[in-house]
Backbone bond lengths (Angstrom), bond angles and torsions (degrees), N, CA, C in turn:
res aa  C-N    CA-C-N  psi(-1)  N-CA   C-N-CA  omega(-1)  CA-C   N-CA-C  phi
1 X - - - 1.457 - - 1.528 109.92 -
2 X 1.326 117.02 140.82 1.471 120.97 -177.06 1.523 110.93 -61.83
3 X 1.342 117.96 -42.45 1.463 120.20 -177.16 1.525 111.05 -58.92
4 X 1.330 116.32 -40.93 1.460 119.87 179.22 1.525 110.31 -67.73
5 X 1.337 116.85 -39.65 1.464 120.34 178.96 1.530 111.30 -63.77
6 X 1.334 116.68 -41.85 1.465 120.59 178.25 1.527 110.99 -61.23
7 X 1.318 114.80 -42.84 1.473 119.54 179.36 1.530 109.94 -61.02
8 X 1.334 116.88 -43.78 1.456 120.18 -176.23 1.533 111.39 -71.41
9 X 1.333 117.11 -36.62 1.462 119.51 176.17 1.533 110.15 -59.88
10 X 1.336 115.84 -46.55 1.469 119.97 178.21 1.517 110.96 -61.03
11 X 1.325 116.61 -39.16 1.466 121.47 -179.50 1.531 110.45 -65.52
12 X 1.349 116.58 -42.81 1.466 121.14 178.31 1.521 110.43 -61.35
13 X 1.334 116.87 -45.39 1.460 120.91 -179.28 1.528 111.50 -65.40
14 X 1.321 117.29 -36.66 1.455 120.08 178.33 1.526 111.42 -63.45
15 X 1.330 115.48 -34.77 1.456 119.48 -179.29 1.528 112.90 -80.44
16 X 1.356 115.73 -38.88 1.468 119.65 -174.25 1.533 113.49 -101.54
17 X 1.314 116.35 -26.10 1.473 124.16 -174.95 1.531 112.67 73.89
18 X 1.348 118.51 -19.96 1.462 120.56 -179.73 1.523 109.53 -153.54
19 X 1.349 116.46 141.69 1.462 121.37 175.53 1.521 108.67 -155.57
20 X 1.322 116.78 172.90 1.462 121.34 -178.48 1.525 110.22 -105.19
21 X 1.327 116.56 145.19 1.456 121.30 179.68 1.521 111.24 -61.40
22 X 1.360 116.25 -38.29 1.465 120.12 -179.98 1.533 111.18 -62.95
23 X 1.339 115.22 -37.92 1.468 119.97 179.76 1.528 111.06 -66.04
24 X 1.319 116.39 -41.94 1.463 120.42 178.62 1.522 110.75 -67.65
25 X 1.339 117.05 -39.95 1.460 120.68 179.92 1.522 110.61 -61.48
26 X 1.338 116.58 -41.91 1.458 121.05 178.75 1.523 111.40 -66.13
27 X 1.330 116.84 -41.16 1.470 121.57 -178.56 1.526 111.74 -62.50
28 X 1.347 116.77 -42.55 1.459 120.55 -174.28 1.536 113.16 -97.32
29 X 1.323 116.97 -3.53 1.459 119.83 178.18 1.512 113.65 69.02
30 X 1.324 116.74 36.43 1.461 121.73 178.92 1.529 108.28 -127.99
31 X 1.321 115.87 175.12 1.463 120.18 179.97 1.521 110.94 -80.15
32 X 1.340 115.02 160.44 1.462 120.52 176.25 1.533 109.84 -61.91
33 X 1.334 116.29 -36.36 1.467 120.33 178.68 1.532 110.52 -60.86
34 X 1.340 116.03 -40.14 1.473 119.71 177.93 1.523 110.94 -62.98
35 X 1.335 117.06 -39.77 1.467 120.66 178.94 1.522 110.63 -62.03
36 X 1.327 116.56 -42.21 1.468 119.00 179.44 1.535 111.24 -66.74
37 X 1.337 116.70 -32.68 1.478 119.33 175.06 1.528 109.67 -65.80
38 X 1.332 115.80 -40.00 1.465 119.70 177.45 1.521 111.31 -61.79
39 X 1.332 116.55 -40.00 1.465 120.85 179.14 1.521 110.15 -62.77
40 X 1.340 116.23 -39.47 1.471 119.93 177.41 1.519 110.96 -62.05
41 X 1.340 116.45 -40.19 1.471 120.82 179.83 1.530 110.02 -64.78
42 X 1.343 116.89 -44.69 1.464 120.40 178.62 1.521 111.06 -61.40
43 X 1.331 115.47 -41.36 1.466 119.90 -179.60 1.522 111.40 -64.87
44 X 1.348 116.24 -43.01 1.464 119.81 -179.99 1.521 111.66 -67.93
45 X 1.341 116.21 -20.63 1.476 120.54 178.31 1.520 111.80 -84.43
46 X 1.354 116.44 0.41 1.455 119.40 176.13 1.507 114.99 98.54
47 X 1.337 117.72 2.80 1.463 120.61 177.95 1.531 107.42 -86.80
48 X 1.330 118.94 124.29 1.469 122.17 -172.78 1.533 113.55 -75.67
49 X 1.338 116.84 71.39 1.461 121.25 176.03 1.530 108.55 -104.19
50 X 1.338 116.13 147.70 1.454 120.22 179.49 1.530 108.83 -152.00
51 X 1.322 116.85 165.64 1.464 122.25 -179.55 1.528 109.99 -120.58
52 X 1.338 114.18 152.09 1.473 120.95 175.48 1.515 108.30 -134.75
53 X 1.328 116.44 138.22 1.451 122.48 179.67 1.529 110.77 -91.38
54 X 1.333 115.36 163.39 1.461 121.00 173.38 1.509 113.46 86.03
55 X 1.354 114.85 -171.70 1.464 121.23 -178.29 1.527 110.54 -61.24
56 X 1.331 114.32 132.18 1.460 118.99 -178.75 1.505 113.87 78.21
57 X 1.341 114.70 6.71 1.459 118.38 -179.31 1.518 112.29 -84.54
58 X 1.315 116.07 -167.22 1.456 121.81 -178.98 1.514 111.02 139.86
59 X 1.315 115.59 -154.04 1.466 122.06 179.05 1.519 107.63 -107.81
60 X 1.317 116.16 130.70 1.454 121.39 -174.94 1.532 110.55 -126.08
61 X 1.313 114.07 160.74 1.464 120.85 169.05 1.520 107.23 -126.97
62 X 1.289 116.64 144.59 1.459 121.38 -177.19 1.531 110.26 -53.69
63 X 1.350 115.93 131.63 1.468 121.72 -176.87 1.525 112.56 -57.27
64 X 1.328 116.12 -30.07 1.468 119.49 -175.37 1.515 112.90 -86.97
65 X 1.362 116.15 -4.14 1.468 118.86 -176.34 1.516 109.86 -87.86
66 X 1.321 116.28 124.68 1.467 122.16 176.74 1.514 109.00 -141.42
67 X 1.335 115.60 157.36 1.468 120.14 168.51 1.521 105.68 -83.41
68 X 1.279 115.82 108.44 1.457 120.56 -173.26 1.527 110.07 -79.02
69 X 1.320 114.54 92.78 1.464 118.62 -177.96 1.533 111.81 -70.27
70 X 1.352 116.88 -14.99 1.459 119.52 -178.20 1.521 112.50 -71.17
71 X 1.358 117.19 -13.24 1.463 118.12 178.41 1.523 110.81 -74.27
72 X 1.335 116.64 -11.82 1.459 121.22 176.76 1.519 109.01 -110.50
73 X 1.318 116.64 137.14 1.454 120.18 176.16 1.527 109.25 -72.61
74 X 1.326 116.81 165.30 1.465 120.60 177.81 1.524 110.62 -58.81
75 X 1.331 115.87 -39.11 1.465 119.90 179.78 1.527 110.68 -65.25
76 X 1.341 117.29 -40.39 1.463 120.96 179.31 1.529 111.33 -66.81
77 X 1.339 116.09 -39.03 1.460 119.73 176.88 1.519 110.68 -61.32
78 X 1.333 116.95 -43.96 1.462 121.24 -179.85 1.524 111.18 -65.35
79 X 1.335 117.15 -36.33 1.463 120.45 179.37 1.523 111.48 -68.61
80 X 1.346 116.98 -37.12 1.465 120.41 177.25 1.521 109.92 -63.00
81 X 1.334 117.05 -45.81 1.456 120.87 -179.91 1.523 111.10 -66.24
82 X 1.331 117.31 -37.76 1.455 120.82 178.11 1.521 110.60 -64.20
83 X 1.344 116.62 -43.12 1.462 120.56 179.11 1.523 110.80 -61.50
84 X 1.332 116.88 -40.97 1.462 120.60 178.64 1.523 110.96 -67.67
85 X 1.328 117.54 -37.52 1.457 120.40 177.36 1.530 110.91 -63.30
86 X 1.330 116.32 -38.20 1.460 120.39 178.17 1.524 110.90 -69.09
87 X 1.342 116.28 -27.63 1.453 120.73 178.14 1.517 111.95 -81.38
88 X 1.326 117.04 -18.67 1.462 121.84 -173.53 1.519 114.64 -52.86
89 X 1.361 119.60 -43.69 1.463 118.06 178.99 1.522 113.27 -64.32
90 X 1.327 117.84 -19.93 1.463 121.42 -179.76 1.525 111.12 -77.29
91 X 1.344 116.76 -38.44 1.467 121.35 -179.45 1.519 107.36 -144.59
92 X 1.315 115.48 70.58 1.459 122.12 -167.49 1.524 113.70 -58.45
93 X 1.329 117.17 -45.59 1.463 120.76 -172.71 1.518 111.50 -62.86
94 X 1.346 116.55 -51.40 1.458 119.80 -174.63 1.526 112.15 -78.91
95 X 1.327 117.55 -36.10 1.458 119.91 -178.45 1.518 111.33 -67.34
96 X 1.330 117.21 -36.98 1.466 120.22 -178.67 1.520 111.61 -60.87
97 X 1.334 117.09 -41.35 1.461 119.70 -179.22 1.530 110.99 -66.51
98 X 1.339 117.05 -37.19 1.462 120.36 178.63 1.529 110.01 -67.90
99 X 1.341 117.05 -42.19 1.464 121.17 178.33 1.523 110.34 -59.02
100 X 1.333 116.48 -44.40 1.464 120.17 -178.82 1.523 111.55 -61.76
101 X 1.331 116.94 -41.33 1.459 119.98 -178.10 1.528 111.59 -70.16
102 X 1.336 115.90 -44.70 1.462 118.59 179.29 1.523 111.16 -67.19
103 X 1.327 117.49 -32.46 1.459 120.56 176.85 1.521 110.05 -61.77
104 X 1.348 115.24 -39.35 1.462 119.11 178.61 1.523 110.99 -66.94
105 X 1.335 116.20 -41.51 1.470 120.49 179.80 1.532 110.28 -64.85
106 X 1.336 116.06 -45.78 1.466 120.36 -177.37 1.534 112.44 -81.57
107 X 1.346 115.92 -13.07 1.462 121.79 -176.21 1.529 110.46 57.85
108 X 1.335 114.22 51.03 1.462 120.85 -179.82 1.520 109.76 -123.03
109 X 1.336 116.17 147.42 1.459 120.84 173.28 1.520 109.75 -89.19
110 X 1.346 116.47 142.58 1.471 119.75 179.48 1.526 111.87 -122.06
111 X 1.340 116.94 10.95 1.457 119.01 -176.58 1.530 112.82 -84.53
112 X 1.349 115.83 8.39 1.466 119.19 -179.13 1.520 112.33 -88.18
113 X 1.334 117.77 -6.12 1.462 120.18 -178.58 1.519 110.14 -139.91
114 X 1.335 115.78 142.42 1.448 121.71 173.25 1.519 107.38 -137.38
115 X 1.330 117.11 131.65 1.462 122.07 -177.51 1.516 108.93 -116.71
116 X 1.330 116.50 129.47 1.466 121.52 178.42 1.523 107.59 -140.04
117 X 1.353 116.50 111.08 1.459 121.00 -177.67 1.527 112.92 -84.36
118 X 1.332 117.88 -10.73 1.460 120.02 -171.96 1.526 111.61 -75.45
119 X 1.338 114.96 157.47 1.460 120.82 175.46 1.517 109.04 -84.74
120 X 1.328 115.76 161.66 1.452 119.97 177.04 1.527 109.79 -63.62
121 X 1.341 115.84 134.18 1.463 123.33 171.99 1.526 112.48 53.87
122 X 1.324 117.03 41.89 1.465 119.41 176.89 1.522 109.40 -136.66
123 X 1.337 116.08 104.46 1.463 121.57 -177.86 1.523 111.37 -88.38
124 X 1.341 117.00 -12.85 1.461 120.15 -177.85 1.531 111.72 -68.63
125 X 1.341 117.15 -30.16 1.462 121.02 -177.79 1.526 111.50 -56.52
126 X 1.328 116.00 -45.86 1.464 120.02 -176.72 1.524 110.75 -65.08
127 X 1.330 116.56 -41.54 1.469 120.46 -178.63 1.523 110.84 -64.88
128 X 1.332 117.39 -42.19 1.464 121.72 179.03 1.528 109.55 -64.49
129 X 1.330 116.32 -45.02 1.466 120.86 -178.74 1.528 110.61 -61.89
130 X 1.336 116.75 -46.90 1.468 120.76 -178.02 1.523 111.41 -63.38
131 X 1.335 117.10 -41.17 1.466 120.57 179.68 1.521 110.69 -63.30
132 X 1.325 116.73 -44.12 1.465 120.45 178.93 1.519 111.33 -65.34
133 X 1.324 116.78 -41.99 1.469 120.21 -179.62 1.529 110.41 -60.48
134 X 1.334 115.98 -47.17 1.461 119.65 -179.97 1.528 111.51 -64.61
135 X 1.336 116.42 -39.87 1.467 120.22 179.78 1.526 111.37 -63.78
136 X 1.341 116.46 -38.27 1.466 120.45 178.04 1.525 110.13 -64.72
137 X 1.333 116.33 -47.39 1.462 120.53 -177.60 1.526 112.12 -66.83
138 X 1.340 116.36 -33.28 1.467 120.77 -178.99 1.530 112.08 -92.49
139 X 1.343 117.17 -2.86 1.468 122.86 -178.45 1.528 111.07 55.95
140 X 1.326 114.31 49.86 1.456 120.90 -179.54 1.524 109.59 -114.46
141 X 1.339 116.05 140.88 1.456 121.02 176.30 1.528 109.65 -72.26
142 X 1.321 115.98 155.31 1.463 120.78 176.29 1.519 109.45 -125.35
143 X 1.320 114.79 149.67 1.457 121.48 173.21 1.508 106.60 -105.92
144 X 1.319 116.62 122.92 1.459 118.77 -177.52 1.528 111.95 -130.67
145 X 1.314 113.92 151.35 1.470 121.90 171.67 1.516 106.29 -103.42
146 X 1.335 116.11 124.83 1.462 120.57 -170.19 1.525 110.82 -127.49
147 X 1.329 114.84 141.76 1.462 121.72 176.82 1.517 108.51 -107.57
148 X 1.328 116.95 115.08 1.464 120.81 -177.21 1.524 110.88 -76.26
149 X 1.319 116.07 170.42 1.468 121.23 178.21 1.524 111.75 -68.04
150 X 1.339 116.25 -10.93 1.472 120.72 176.45 1.520 111.58 -95.87
151 X 1.341 117.16 5.90 1.452 120.77 178.76 1.519 114.25 81.28
152 X 1.333 116.99 14.22 1.466 120.50 -178.14 1.523 110.28 -97.60
153 X 1.357 116.08 131.77 1.459 121.59 176.88 1.521 109.82 -91.44
154 X 1.329 116.14 142.39 1.461 120.29 177.35 1.522 109.37 -149.82
155 X 1.332 115.52 153.30 1.461 121.33 174.17 1.515 108.56 -110.15
156 X 1.325 116.18 133.46 1.462 119.59 -176.48 1.527 110.44 -140.33
157 X 1.324 114.85 152.76 1.456 121.88 168.48 1.523 106.46 -103.65
158 X 1.327 116.95 121.42 1.461 120.52 -177.12 1.529 110.00 -130.33
159 X 1.335 114.70 156.63 1.458 122.06 174.31 1.528 107.32 -102.60
160 X 1.319 119.91 104.95 1.467 121.07 -178.98 1.524 111.38 -73.34
161 X 1.324 116.87 128.14 1.462 121.57 -174.72 1.525 112.81 -104.98
162 X 1.326 116.84 -41.23 1.463 119.81 177.29 1.521 109.38 -166.90
163 X 1.331 114.66 161.52 1.458 122.07 178.28 1.520 108.74 -101.05
164 X 1.308 115.67 139.85 1.457 121.74 -175.46 1.522 109.52 -129.41
165 X 1.332 116.26 127.77 1.463 121.07 174.85 1.518 108.48 -106.77
166 X 1.330 115.37 115.14 1.459 119.37 -176.34 1.522 110.18 -148.81
167 X 1.323 114.84 135.75 1.455 121.64 175.53 1.528 111.61 52.12
168 X 1.343 115.74 51.79 1.459 124.02 173.55 1.525 114.18 68.78
169 X 1.332 117.67 19.15 1.466 119.06 -178.77 1.523 110.76 -147.43
170 X 1.343 115.67 150.51 1.458 122.05 174.84 1.520 110.20 -92.15
171 X 1.322 115.98 138.95 1.460 122.62 176.96 1.531 108.90 -129.65
172 X 1.321 115.54 153.20 1.467 121.00 171.97 1.520 107.48 -109.91
173 X 1.317 115.63 121.81 1.463 120.57 175.63 1.529 107.17 -87.91
174 X 1.318 116.25 118.18 1.468 120.98 -170.76 1.524 111.07 -134.21
175 X 1.337 113.45 163.30 1.462 119.74 168.11 1.519 106.30 -104.41
176 X 1.332 116.18 118.72 1.467 121.60 -176.81 1.527 109.27 -88.50
177 X 1.335 116.10 120.82 1.461 120.29 -178.39 1.525 111.88 -72.94
178 X 1.327 117.29 -22.63 1.470 120.46 178.88 1.520 111.54 -74.61
179 X 1.344 115.73 -44.08 1.464 121.08 -178.30 1.525 112.81 -91.36
180 X 1.363 116.00 -10.73 1.470 120.65 -174.99 1.527 110.74 51.95
181 X 1.331 113.74 48.02 1.471 119.76 -177.21 1.522 109.09 -156.38
182 X 1.333 114.92 162.54 1.466 120.69 177.78 1.525 109.05 -80.95
183 X 1.329 116.08 138.86 1.455 121.48 -178.35 1.530 110.28 -140.61
184 X 1.325 115.01 151.26 1.462 121.80 172.31 1.523 108.43 -103.83
185 X 1.330 116.43 129.05 1.456 121.35 178.16 1.530 108.70 -117.13
186 X 1.325 115.34 123.03 1.464 119.40 177.65 1.522 109.01 -74.66
187 X 1.334 116.32 128.77 1.457 119.84 -172.52 1.521 113.15 -62.54
188 X 1.336 117.69 -33.32 1.460 119.76 -178.62 1.533 112.42 -68.95
189 X 1.338 116.83 -14.38 1.473 120.22 179.28 1.528 112.44 -98.70
190 X 1.322 116.89 0.41 1.465 120.31 175.83 1.520 107.77 -83.09
191 X 1.319 116.61 110.95 1.459 121.64 -174.73 1.524 112.12 -81.21
192 X 1.321 116.99 -33.74 1.461 121.30 176.19 1.522 108.34 -153.92
193 X 1.335 116.00 154.79 1.458 119.92 -177.59 1.523 109.40 -150.83
194 X 1.339 115.59 138.64 1.468 121.90 178.74 1.523 108.34 -134.65
195 X 1.311 116.07 131.88 1.457 120.91 176.12 1.531 108.62 -81.19
196 X 1.331 117.01 129.77 1.460 121.32 -177.82 1.538 110.27 -99.14
197 X 1.327 115.64 176.89 1.467 120.92 178.10 1.523 112.45 -88.41
198 X 1.344 116.65 -9.80 1.462 120.91 -177.90 1.525 110.24 -71.71
199 X 1.329 116.83 132.50 1.460 121.48 179.22 1.524 110.54 -106.49
200 X 1.325 116.41 166.62 1.464 120.99 -179.75 1.515 109.45 -150.13
201 X 1.327 115.66 164.81 1.464 122.27 179.81 1.527 108.31 -91.39
202 X 1.329 116.31 95.90 1.461 121.06 -175.56 1.527 111.74 -66.39
203 X 1.335 117.04 -43.57 1.465 120.92 -177.44 1.522 110.85 -59.61
204 X 1.325 116.70 -41.23 1.462 120.97 -179.38 1.521 111.17 -65.51
205 X 1.329 117.06 -41.85 1.468 120.65 -179.71 1.527 111.05 -69.57
206 X 1.321 117.55 -36.73 1.471 120.19 177.76 1.524 111.22 -63.95
207 X 1.336 116.43 -37.60 1.465 120.49 179.86 1.518 112.19 -65.76
208 X 1.344 116.29 -26.35 1.465 120.29 -174.86 1.531 113.81 -97.39
209 X 1.336 116.79 5.14 1.466 118.95 177.05 1.523 108.87 -63.22
210 X 1.326 118.09 130.40 1.473 120.23 -179.09 1.525 111.34 -57.18
211 X 1.339 115.22 134.62 1.461 120.52 179.87 1.514 112.45 -76.45
212 X 1.326 115.58 -32.39 1.465 120.14 -175.24 1.525 109.90 -82.55
213 X 1.334 116.31 78.20 1.459 119.82 -179.12 1.523 111.86 -72.74
214 X 1.325 115.86 -25.36 1.459 118.20 -179.14 1.521 111.33 -65.82
215 X 1.333 115.82 -30.06 1.458 118.75 -179.50 1.515 111.39 -65.22
216 X 1.359 115.51 -29.32 1.456 119.47 -179.00 1.525 112.36 -89.15
217 X 1.332 117.40 -6.54 1.459 120.90 -178.66 1.522 110.39 -73.96
218 X 1.336 117.41 144.61 1.466 120.07 178.94 1.523 110.67 -68.37
219 X 1.331 117.67 152.96 1.468 120.19 179.35 1.526 111.40 -64.80
220 X 1.318 115.65 147.25 1.462 120.74 -178.97 1.521 110.43 -101.74
221 X 1.322 115.38 146.40 1.459 122.24 177.50 1.526 108.46 -127.84
222 X 1.330 116.18 137.05 1.458 119.96 176.85 1.522 109.62 -78.07
223 X 1.339 116.05 121.40 1.469 119.31 176.77 1.517 109.15 -118.96
224 X 1.321 115.30 150.58 1.457 121.41 178.27 1.524 108.30 -132.09
225 X 1.332 115.06 121.55 1.462 121.42 -179.29 1.520 109.56 -121.10
226 X 1.336 115.78 147.26 1.457 121.11 174.53 1.520 107.84 -119.53
227 X 1.340 116.34 121.33 1.464 121.15 -176.15 1.518 111.10 -118.85
228 X 1.313 115.64 155.59 1.461 120.96 176.01 1.527 109.28 -74.86
229 X 1.326 115.59 164.98 1.463 120.36 179.47 1.525 111.25 -62.66
230 X 1.338 116.28 -30.03 1.459 120.42 -177.63 1.537 112.67 -65.37
231 X 1.313 117.07 -26.21 1.471 120.00 -178.05 1.534 112.52 -112.24
232 X 1.321 116.81 9.76 1.471 120.14 -178.79 1.529 111.34 -59.66
233 X 1.335 116.68 -33.92 1.477 119.09 -178.60 1.522 111.66 -60.82
234 X 1.345 116.87 -28.89 1.469 120.42 179.04 1.530 110.44 -65.52
235 X 1.327 116.50 -35.74 1.462 120.09 177.53 1.523 110.12 -65.52
236 X 1.343 116.05 -45.61 1.464 119.98 -178.60 1.531 112.09 -68.27
237 X 1.337 116.84 -26.06 1.467 120.42 176.74 1.523 111.87 -66.27
238 X 1.336 116.84 -31.11 1.459 120.42 -169.74 1.522 115.23 -112.88
239 X 1.328 118.08 -21.92 1.465 120.09 -171.44 1.531 112.04 -128.42
240 X 1.345 116.94 156.33 1.464 120.62 178.60 1.530 110.68 -62.69
241 X 1.327 117.56 140.18 1.471 120.37 -177.32 1.522 113.76 -60.79
242 X 1.346 116.77 -27.79 1.468 118.56 -179.66 1.529 112.24 -69.68
243 X 1.336 117.31 -12.13 1.465 121.10 177.42 1.527 112.33 -92.77
244 X 1.330 116.14 1.02 1.464 121.12 -175.65 1.522 109.23 -117.64
245 X 1.325 116.43 132.94 1.467 122.19 -179.41 1.520 110.16 -123.97
246 X 1.324 115.57 132.27 1.463 119.12 175.65 1.522 108.99 -87.02
247 X 1.309 116.65 129.47 1.459 122.30 -177.61 1.526 110.78 -91.57
248 X 1.331 115.52 163.64 1.467 120.98 -177.29 1.525 112.80 -64.54
249 X 1.353 117.47 -25.54 1.469 120.41 -179.78 1.530 112.19 -86.72
250 X 1.347 117.11 5.74 1.461 120.09 178.43 1.522 114.11 94.10
251 X 1.322 117.74 -10.37 1.462 121.06 177.70 1.531 109.87 -80.96
252 X 1.333 115.51 175.11 1.464 121.20 -178.40 1.524 109.86 -130.55
253 X 1.331 116.09 141.53 1.466 121.36 179.16 1.522 109.81 -116.38
254 X 1.328 114.86 131.19 1.458 121.79 175.89 1.514 108.89 -106.30
255 X 1.318 116.67 130.16 1.462 122.54 176.36 1.524 107.62 -129.71
256 X 1.342 117.13 108.03 1.457 119.67 -172.48 1.524 110.90 -147.68
257 X 1.322 116.14 150.97 1.462 122.46 173.99 1.528 108.25 -96.80
258 X 1.328 116.38 123.49 1.462 119.96 -171.51 1.525 109.85 -155.23
259 X 1.338 118.91 150.51 1.470 120.05 175.23 1.534 110.42 -66.51
260 X 1.303 116.43 137.09 1.472 120.54 176.22 1.527 108.38 -84.35
261 X 1.335 115.46 90.08 1.458 119.68 -178.39 1.524 110.24 -128.21
262 X 1.327 115.73 -172.17 1.462 120.83 -175.67 1.528 111.97 -63.10
263 X 1.351 116.58 -29.98 1.463 117.91 179.38 1.523 110.84 -65.52
264 X 1.320 116.96 -44.67 1.471 120.81 -179.93 1.520 110.25 -63.05
265 X 1.334 116.53 -44.34 1.469 119.65 179.83 1.529 110.33 -60.95
266 X 1.330 116.60 -44.78 1.458 120.32 -179.93 1.517 112.34 -64.84
267 X 1.345 116.21 -38.69 1.457 120.25 179.36 1.521 110.85 -62.51
268 X 1.324 116.61 -46.73 1.469 120.37 -178.56 1.526 110.46 -65.34
269 X 1.329 116.99 -43.47 1.465 119.90 179.07 1.523 111.61 -62.28
270 X 1.338 116.72 -33.20 1.464 119.70 -178.83 1.530 112.28 -68.86
271 X 1.330 116.96 -18.48 1.462 120.50 178.22 1.527 111.97 -82.38
272 X 1.330 115.97 -11.66 1.461 120.29 175.88 1.511 113.82 58.77
273 X 1.339 114.92 -131.10 1.474 120.31 -177.61 1.524 112.63 -85.25
274 X 1.332 116.79 4.20 1.463 120.60 -178.54 1.531 112.21 -88.43
275 X 1.337 117.08 3.96 1.462 119.90 -177.51 1.527 109.83 -130.66
276 X 1.326 115.46 146.87 1.465 122.32 173.53 1.523 107.95 -127.08
277 X 1.338 115.94 129.18 1.460 120.19 178.28 1.522 108.11 -85.45
278 X 1.323 116.22 118.24 1.462 120.54 179.98 1.527 111.26 -88.47
279 X 1.308 116.34 -37.33 1.460 121.43 176.70 1.523 109.50 -166.80
280 X 1.342 115.75 154.69 1.468 131.34 4.06 1.539 111.26 -88.51
281 X 1.312 115.39 170.48 1.458 121.09 179.67 1.521 111.84 -63.69
282 X 1.346 115.83 -36.34 1.469 119.42 -179.00 1.531 111.76 -61.50
283 X 1.333 116.41 -33.63 1.463 120.26 178.26 1.523 110.50 -71.38
284 X 1.333 116.48 -39.50 1.470 119.99 176.68 1.527 110.24 -58.42
285 X 1.335 115.46 -43.70 1.466 120.30 -177.56 1.530 111.29 -66.21
286 X 1.322 116.81 -40.95 1.463 120.11 -178.42 1.531 111.23 -67.85
287 X 1.327 117.50 -41.79 1.461 121.23 178.92 1.533 110.13 -66.35
288 X 1.322 116.69 -38.38 1.467 120.46 177.45 1.525 110.52 -62.67
289 X 1.334 115.89 -42.68 1.466 120.39 179.48 1.529 111.09 -62.80
290 X 1.321 115.88 -43.92 1.472 120.02 -179.67 1.526 110.71 -66.89
291 X 1.339 117.01 -41.00 1.467 120.92 179.97 1.521 111.34 -64.49
292 X 1.325 115.82 -39.75 1.466 119.63 177.63 1.527 111.12 -64.35
293 X 1.329 115.79 -38.38 1.463 119.39 178.26 1.520 111.18 -64.17
294 X 1.342 116.47 -41.12 1.462 120.37 177.92 1.523 110.45 -64.21
295 X 1.328 115.93 -42.36 1.462 120.73 -178.58 1.531 110.71 -63.53
296 X 1.337 117.05 -42.94 1.464 120.58 179.66 1.527 111.63 -64.12
297 X 1.318 116.63 -38.95 1.467 119.81 -178.12 1.521 111.58 -66.80
298 X 1.326 117.43 -33.57 1.456 120.66 -175.09 1.530 113.71 -102.96
299 X 1.331 116.56 -0.91 1.467 119.35 179.30 1.519 109.92 -70.70
300 X 1.310 116.60 134.20 1.465 120.78 178.07 1.523 110.07 -72.94
301 X 1.323 115.07 133.31 1.468 120.00 -178.81 1.520 109.49 -79.93
């Protein structure tokens, strides 16, 4: 990519102060003419690079020009590197090279953290993510097959606007041409995806996204669960610690406001006999109904 090459050329010049166009052309596998075009771009961007002909000539950068790392505190430098490390799984090839260069400039180690958003043994996640990322950048519509939370499959043409990571999952914020409305699609539920040739005005659609997101949020219900010590870790895996209280008998109580949806029902059922629903009554009734249905399906005739 040209942007990465420009960054590296500037980095080389900062370290050496002088280099030859032929050497850069060989390093990046491009023509000398391309290197000189890159130098023009760097110069027009305000970086003081220049060329000299003849013996002792080459490509130079002003001796007084440096990336002044002192304008950033040590904490700010570490936060920049951390942010790039978190971005690395999204664009591993290009982000890694930038992290390495900035690490050298800041003189910081980055081997203390590794971020991997993918699920175990699932290669489809990366393909879906890459297709959506490219479609967003190219402003191209995608055709996707999607599995809803109700188990219904559908095919849709959508305009992908941006990727959102929230609550341990990736989502694509899109404009759905079928519903003529904005929708969130969870990436793990996208069964197949194809980038189409149809283009769209991304900036215009982003400007028209409804501001009142709370109005579209599902209603919240206060639930209270009591769990045994053996399953307390499940509470801490999913909920803020301030919502969890350890009781004198060793059990744990969860008190949280949350939408009563299929995820909550599945979570409670997965705890089996290690959980007691304290409130509300409607949740007790729904879990009882679901448990009875499971029991009937698996009961031997």
